[in-house]
N, C-alpha and C positions, 0 to 999 in steps of 0.2 A: 504494500500500500504506500502511495506517495505521501511525503510529509505534508501536513496541513499548512497552508499559507494563510496567515492572519494579518490583516491590515488595520492598524490603529490610526484614526484620523478624526478630523473635524472638517466639514465641507467648506468652512471659511478659514482655510489654512493652506500651508504649502503641501498639505496632503493631496491637494488637487493634482500636483505634479505626479505623485506616486500613483494616484488613481489612473491617470492617463497611461503611465508606464505599465501598470498591471493589465489594462485593457489591451495594450499593444502585445504584451506577453501572451495573453489568451489562456492562461491557466486558471482553474477555479480558485477562488479565495474568499475568505470570510472577512466581513467588515465589522469593526468595533468602533462606533462613533462615541467620542469622548467630549465632555463639556469643559470649557475653560474654567479654572478655579475650583472645580469640584472633582469629577472623576479623573480629570487629567492630572490632578495633584494627589489622588488617593494612593494609599500604599500599594494596591494591586498593580497600578500602572507604573508607579515609581520603580517597581521591581523590573519593569521592562525598560523604561527610560528614566534614569534618575533626574534628568532635567525637567521632567514633567511637561513635555511638549510633544507635539505630533509634527510629522508622521513617524511611524515606526512599523516594522514588519517583524513577524516571527515565522520562520520557516522550519518546521520541525523544532529542533532545539536551538537553532541559530537565530539571534536577534540582531537586527540592523536598524540604526537610526540615521538621521540626516538624509534629506531627500536625494542629494547627489550620490551618496554611498548606496542608498537603496536602489537607485536606478542602475548603478554599475553591478550590484550584486545580482539583481534580477536578470540582467543581460547575460551574465556568466552562468547563473544557475539554470537558465532555460535557453540553451544555445539554439534550439530549433526555431526560436522566434526570429533569429537573424538580427538581433539588436546589438551584438558585439562587433568589434572591428574584425576585418578579415585578414589583415596583415599588419606589420609593424608601422608602416606609413600611416595607415588609418588609426592605429592605436595611438600613435604620437599625437595626431590631431585631436582625437577624442579626449585623451587625457588633458591635453593643453587647454582646450576650450571648456571642457567640463569643469575643471578646477579653476579656470579663470572666472567662470560664472559664479562658482561657489565661493570664491575668495574675493578678488577685487570688485567684481560687479555687485555682489551682495553687500560688501562693506561700504562701497562708494554710494550706492543707491540708498541704503539705510541712513547713512550720515546725511546725505542730501535731503531726505525726507524729514529729518529732524532739524534741518536748518544749520547743521554744522559744516563749516567750510574750513578746510585745512589751510593754515597760514602758508603763503608761498615758501617761506624759508624753512618750513618743516614738512614739505611734501615728501621728502625721502623717508621720513619716519613713518608716514602713513602706509607705505607699501604700494598702494594703488595710485599715488600721486594726486590726481584730481578726477572728478567725475567726467569732465570733458575728455580727458585722455583715455579713460576707461571706455567711454562711448565710441570714440574714434577707433580704438583697438578692437572692440566688439564688432564694429561694422566690417572689419577685414575678415572676420570669421564667416560671414554669410554673404558678402558681396560676390556676385557672379558665381554663386555655388548653389546647387539645389539642396545639398546636405552638407553638414559640417565636416564629417570625418572622411567621406569618400563618395563613392557612387551609389550608396544606399543609406536608408534611414537607420539611425542608431540611437542608443540611449542618450547620447549627447544632444541630439535634436530635441528629445523630450525635455531635458533639463534646461538647455539654453533657450529653446523655443518658448518654454513657459516664462522664463525670465524676461525675454524680449516682449512677449505678449502683455505681461503684467506691467512692464515698464512703460509701454505706450499707453496702456489703459489708465494708469495712475499718474502719468505725466512727467515722470523723471527721465524718460527716454524719448528723444526726438523721433517723430514719425518720418524717418528717412526712407526713401524708396526701397533700399535693400532690406531694412527691417520689416516694412509693411509686406513686401512680396514674400519674404521668408515665412513670416508669421501666418499669412493667409493660406499658404500652401499647407502648412502643418495643421492648422486648425480645421482644415477641410478633411483630414484623415478620419476614417470611420471610427477608429479607437478614440480619437480626441473628442469627437462628437458624442460618443457613448459616455465617456467619462464626464463631460460637462453636464449631460442630461441627468446622470445619476446624482452628481453633487448638487446641481441646481434643485433637483427634487427634494434632497435632504434639507437644503437651505429653506425651501418653501415650507416644508413640514415643521421645521424649527420655529419659523415665524408664526405658524398657526398655533403652536403650543405656547 
C-alpha cells in the first residue's frame, strides 16, 4: 500500500502553491484545513511544524514544510509526473530560480510590502540588494522562455509562477509583458484551474461560517 499523503493548509495561505503542485502530481491526498491562531498553533500541528504555519505535507513518515521544499520533494517523490529536471542543465536552472524565488524574491517583496527600504549603503547586507534589482533579475528567468528550467513544465514553474502571479495581483511586481505572458500560460493549466477552484470553494465556505 502506498504511503498516505496528507496536506496541511489554509486556503488563504501559501498552501495554494502546494495545492497546485499536488494537482499537477495527480496522486491522491488528504487535506487538513487549519485555522490561524487556533488549530495551526495547537500541539497536534506543532508536532508537524513547530513554526505553527502552513503549508506542510506528511508522506508516510516523512514531513516536509516550506512551500519550495514541498514542491521539490513532490517532484522527486513522484517522478512519473514529469515535474523534475531531466538533466543537469535543467537542474541548474530549476535550483537557481526556485531558490531565488524562495530567498531574494520572498525577502524583497515582504520588506517592500511592509514599507521597509534598505538604505543604499547597506544593500550588500540585505543579500537581495533592492526590490528593483530582484524584479529585473526575475524577468530574465521567464523572458523569451515558455518554462523556467527547460523545454517542459517543472516544479519551479509552480513555485515561481505562483510568486509572479501573486506579485502582480498584490502590486509589488510590475505587470511587465514577460511576467503577464508567463503567468497567463501557467494559470490556464488544468491543474492550476482545479487547485484554484478547490481553494476558492474553501474560502467561500469559511466566509459562510
